[in-house]
C-alpha positions in Angstrom: 174.6 244.9 103.7 177.8 246.8 103.1 178.5 248.6 106.4 180.6 251.2 104.5 177.8 252.2 102.2 177.0 255.9 102.1 173.3 255.1 102.4 173.7 253.7 105.9 173.0 256.9 107.7 170.5 257.7 110.4 168.8 260.9 111.4 168.9 262.5 114.9 165.5 261.2 115.7 166.5 257.7 114.7 169.6 258.0 116.9 167.4 259.0 119.8 165.3 255.9 119.1 168.4 253.7 119.2 169.4 255.1 122.6 165.9 255.0 124.1 164.9 251.5 122.8 168.2 249.9 123.7 167.8 251.0 127.3 164.1 250.3 127.6 164.1 246.6 127.4 163.7 244.0 130.2 164.8 246.6 132.8 161.3 248.1 133.0 159.9 244.7 134.3 162.4 244.3 137.1 163.6 247.9 137.9 161.5 248.6 141.0 162.5 245.3 142.5 166.3 245.3 141.8 166.7 249.0 143.0 164.5 248.6 146.0 166.4 245.5 147.1 169.5 247.7 147.4 167.9 250.8 148.8 165.3 249.0 151.1 163.5 252.3 151.5 160.8 254.2 149.4 163.6 256.4 148.1 164.5 254.0 145.2 163.1 256.5 142.7 165.8 259.0 143.7 168.5 256.4 143.0 166.9 255.9 139.5 167.1 259.7 138.7 170.6 260.1 140.0 171.8 256.9 138.2 170.3 258.2 135.0 171.9 261.7 135.3 175.2 260.0 135.9 174.8 258.0 132.7 174.1 261.2 130.8 177.5 262.6 132.0 179.3 259.5 131.0 177.7 259.4 127.6 178.6 263.0 126.9 182.2 261.9 127.5 181.6 259.1 125.0 180.5 261.8 122.5 183.8 263.7 123.0 185.7 260.5 122.3 183.6 259.7 119.1 184.1 263.3 117.9 187.9 262.6 117.6 187.2 259.7 115.3 183.9 260.7 113.6 184.0 258.1 110.8 184.8 255.0 112.9 183.2 253.0 115.7 184.7 251.9 119.0 185.8 248.6 117.3 188.0 250.6 115.0 189.3 253.6 116.9 190.3 251.8 120.0 193.1 250.1 118.1 194.5 253.6 117.2 194.5 254.6 120.8 195.9 251.6 122.6 197.4 249.6 119.8 196.3 246.8 117.6 196.4 243.8 119.9 195.1 245.5 123.1 192.3 247.1 120.9 191.5 243.7 119.4 191.2 242.2 122.8 188.9 244.9 124.0 186.7 244.6 120.9 186.3 240.9 121.5 185.2 241.5 125.0 182.6 244.0 123.8 181.4 241.6 121.1 181.0 238.8 123.6 179.1 241.2 125.9 176.6 241.9 123.2 176.2 238.2 122.4 175.4 237.6 126.1 173.1 240.6 126.2 171.2 239.3 123.1 170.9 235.9 124.7 169.7 237.4 128.0 166.9 239.3 126.2 165.8 236.2 124.3 165.7 234.1 127.5 163.8 236.8 129.4 161.2 236.8 126.6 160.9 233.0 126.9 160.4 233.2 130.6 157.8 236.0 130.4 155.8 234.3 127.6 156.1 230.9 129.3 154.7 232.2 132.6 151.9 234.5 131.4 150.9 233.4 127.8 152.1 230.0 126.6 152.3 227.8 129.7 153.9 224.5 129.0 155.4 225.5 125.6 158.9 224.2 125.1 161.6 226.8 125.4 163.0 226.2 122.0 159.6 226.6 120.3 159.4 230.2 121.6 163.1 231.0 121.2 163.8 229.9 117.6 161.0 232.0 115.9 162.0 235.1 117.9 165.7 234.7 117.1 165.1 234.2 113.3 162.7 237.1 113.0 165.3 239.3 114.5 167.9 238.0 112.1 165.6 238.8 109.2 165.2 242.4 110.3 168.9 243.0 111.0 169.8 241.6 107.5 168.2 244.8 106.1 170.9 246.9 107.8 170.9 249.8 110.3 168.3 251.7 108.3 165.7 248.9 108.5 166.5 248.6 112.2 166.1 252.4 112.7 162.7 252.4 110.9 161.5 249.5 113.1 162.5 251.4 116.2 160.5 254.5 115.1 157.4 252.3 114.7 157.7 250.3 117.9 158.6 253.0 120.4 155.5 255.1 120.2 153.3 252.0 120.6 155.2 250.8 123.6 155.3 254.2 125.2 151.6 254.8 124.8 150.9 251.3 126.2 153.2 251.8 129.2 151.6 255.2 130.0 148.2 253.7 129.7 148.6 250.7 131.9 150.6 252.6 134.5 148.2 255.5 135.0 145.0 253.5 134.7 146.0 251.9 138.0 146.5 255.2 139.8 143.5 254.4 142.0 145.6 251.8 144.0 148.5 254.2 144.4 149.1 255.3 148.0 151.4 258.2 148.5 152.1 257.1 152.1 154.1 254.1 150.7 156.6 256.6 149.5 157.1 258.4 152.8 159.2 259.5 154.5 161.4 260.9 151.8 165.1 260.5 152.8 163.9 258.9 156.1 167.1 256.9 156.3 169.3 259.6 154.9 171.3 259.5 151.6 173.4 256.3 152.3 170.7 253.9 151.1 170.3 256.0 147.9 174.0 255.8 147.2 173.7 252.0 147.3 171.0 252.0 144.7 172.7 254.3 142.2 175.1 251.6 140.9 172.2 249.1 140.5 170.1 251.8 138.7 173.1 252.4 136.4 173.1 248.7 135.5 169.4 248.9 134.5 170.4 251.8 132.1 172.8 249.5 130.3 172.7 250.4 126.6 173.7 254.0 127.1 177.0 253.2 125.4 175.4 252.7 122.0 176.6 256.1 120.9 180.1 254.6 120.6 178.8 252.5 117.7 176.1 254.6 116.0 178.0 257.9 116.0 179.6 256.9 112.7 176.2 256.5 111.1 174.7 259.8 112.2 174.0 262.4 109.5 174.3 265.4 111.9 177.2 264.5 114.3 177.3 268.0 115.8 173.9 267.3 117.3 175.1 264.3 119.2 175.0 265.9 122.7 171.4 266.9 122.2 170.6 263.4 121.0 172.2 261.9 124.1 170.3 264.2 126.5 166.9 263.4 124.9 167.7 259.8 124.2 168.6 259.1 127.9 166.0 261.6 129.3 163.1 259.5 127.9 164.2 256.2 129.8 164.9 258.2 132.9 161.4 259.6 132.8 159.8 256.2 132.2 161.9 254.4 134.8 161.4 257.0 137.5 157.6 257.1 136.9 157.3 253.3 136.9 159.3 253.0 140.1 157.2 255.7 141.9 153.9 254.2 140.9 154.8 250.6 141.5 156.4 251.2 144.9 153.5 253.5 145.8 151.0 250.9 144.9 152.7 247.7 146.3 154.9 249.2 149.1 158.5 248.4 149.6 157.8 245.0 151.1 155.3 244.1 148.4 157.8 245.0 145.6 160.5 242.8 147.2 158.1 239.8 147.3 157.3 239.9 143.6 159.3 238.4 140.7 157.8 240.9 138.2 156.5 243.8 140.3 155.3 245.8 137.3 153.2 243.0 136.0 151.8 242.4 139.6 150.8 246.0 139.7 149.0 245.9 136.4 147.2 242.7 137.4 146.2 244.4 140.6 143.5 246.6 139.1 140.5 246.2 136.8 138.6 248.8 134.7 135.1 247.4 134.3 133.2 248.4 131.1 136.3 248.9 128.9 137.1 246.6 126.0 140.0 245.4 128.1 139.3 244.9 131.8 142.7 243.4 132.6 145.7 244.9 131.0 148.6 242.6 131.9 148.3 240.5 128.7 148.1 243.7 126.5 151.2 245.0 128.3 153.2 241.8 127.8 152.3 241.6 124.1 153.4 245.2 123.5 156.5 245.0 125.7 157.7 241.9 124.0 158.3 244.2 121.0 160.4 246.4 123.2 162.5 243.4 124.3 162.8 242.4 120.7 164.4 245.8 119.8 167.0 245.3 122.5 167.8 241.8 121.1 168.1 243.0 117.5 170.4 245.9 118.4 172.6 243.6 120.4 172.7 241.2 117.5 173.6 244.0 115.1 176.4 245.3 117.3 178.0 242.0 117.9 178.1 241.2 114.1 179.2 244.8 113.3 182.2 244.3 115.7 183.3 241.1 114.0 182.9 242.7 110.6 185.0 245.7 111.5 187.8 244.0 113.4 188.2 241.5 110.5 187.9 244.4 108.0 185.2 242.8 105.9 182.5 244.7 103.9 179.5 242.5 104.4 178.0 241.9 107.9 175.7 239.1 106.6 177.9 236.0 107.4 178.6 237.2 110.9 174.9 237.7 111.6 174.2 234.1 110.7 177.2 233.0 112.7 175.9 234.7 115.9 172.5 232.9 115.9 173.6 229.5 117.2 175.8 231.1 119.8 173.0 233.2 121.1 170.7 230.2 121.2 173.2 228.1 123.2 173.9 230.9 125.7 170.2 231.6 126.1 169.6 227.9 126.9 172.2 227.8 129.7 170.2 229.2 132.7 168.2 226.5 134.3 165.5 228.6 136.0 164.3 232.2 136.4 166.7 232.9 139.3 169.7 232.0 137.1 168.3 234.3 134.4 168.2 237.2 136.9 171.7 236.3 138.0 172.8 236.4 134.3 171.1 239.8 133.9 172.8 241.2 137.0 176.2 240.1 135.9 175.6 241.6 132.4 174.5 244.9 134.0 177.6 245.1 136.3 179.9 244.3 133.4 178.3 247.1 131.4 179.0 249.7 134.2 182.7 249.0 134.3 183.2 248.2 130.6 181.4 251.3 129.2 181.8 253.8 132.1 185.5 253.4 132.9 187.0 252.1 129.6 185.8 254.8 127.2 186.9 257.5 129.7 190.4 255.9 129.9 190.5 255.8 126.1 189.6 259.5 126.0 192.3 260.4 128.4 194.9 258.3 126.5 193.9 259.9 123.2 194.3 263.4 124.6 197.7 262.5 126.0 198.9 261.0 122.8 197.5 263.9 120.8 199.5 266.4 123.0 202.7 264.3 122.6 202.3 264.1 118.8 201.7 267.9 118.7 204.9 268.6 120.6 206.9 266.3 118.4 
């Protein structure tokens, strides 16, 4: 794949799918737990909404930055703003971040499948096929990746809505009361954690160059982030309402616990947890493939090569090694928490600083 090819362009809908799918990954499985741990009240859903709205504001600033360099990605235009060597350093940090993100998604998949579907299967036997299938997809370029996202998201969305609302019978509104019973201070604590679950919002910095209709980017951002905000808020409300705050905190995967907590006799499926896991594995797969693509794209552009293929193959063993490092599920959660925290500072603060510097340099150049 030649990343400079004129055929590597995506539509507005495909750009929305990139945003939505990159955010909706592993987070849906742990969101009620990680936010409720910080808030410790039934108001965790409010933190999710506020965290999502804050992400939208940040990404709209990302769009302003991208509009100044419409035919380049973050890996290219940051060197024009802060200089070659500082820009190169920042790009390498971002590349490593996406390698770790991809490894985290792979390992999360292994843990989920190992617990619920393939007990006793060696970790490498699950990991290797998953990694190589993703590589095969990404070798087709951003257009193949975009078409895959268009197919997977509707399936995953319908599945999530189905399994969430079929269990509405065990939902108890009293578990969400009182609203703001402890004031707004607990909610503020949960906003940062909610932001970390929305990691992936920064993808506009990398796909803006490939968009056919760049003027529609703000609309793409609002819709692309609005969809995850809706799903995350809905899931948090239903799961906390069904399990209660204490029940959520006791579970490793509260969403799966909720789904396993009800049965629908007489349907083809009476238990929906296995169906949900199979479908949601595809959603985790999308996050992994996007992370793989972005890390290889970064290496291609900072080294000014035309083909991304060698770098894709080079990323595979690195991702496998990093994914094998955590020794247990607790270390996997710790890895995900660190990755989410890095994303907040790396993609919330850094692009805004670059935008400010670019405006200052532009004004100085204009006066000269």
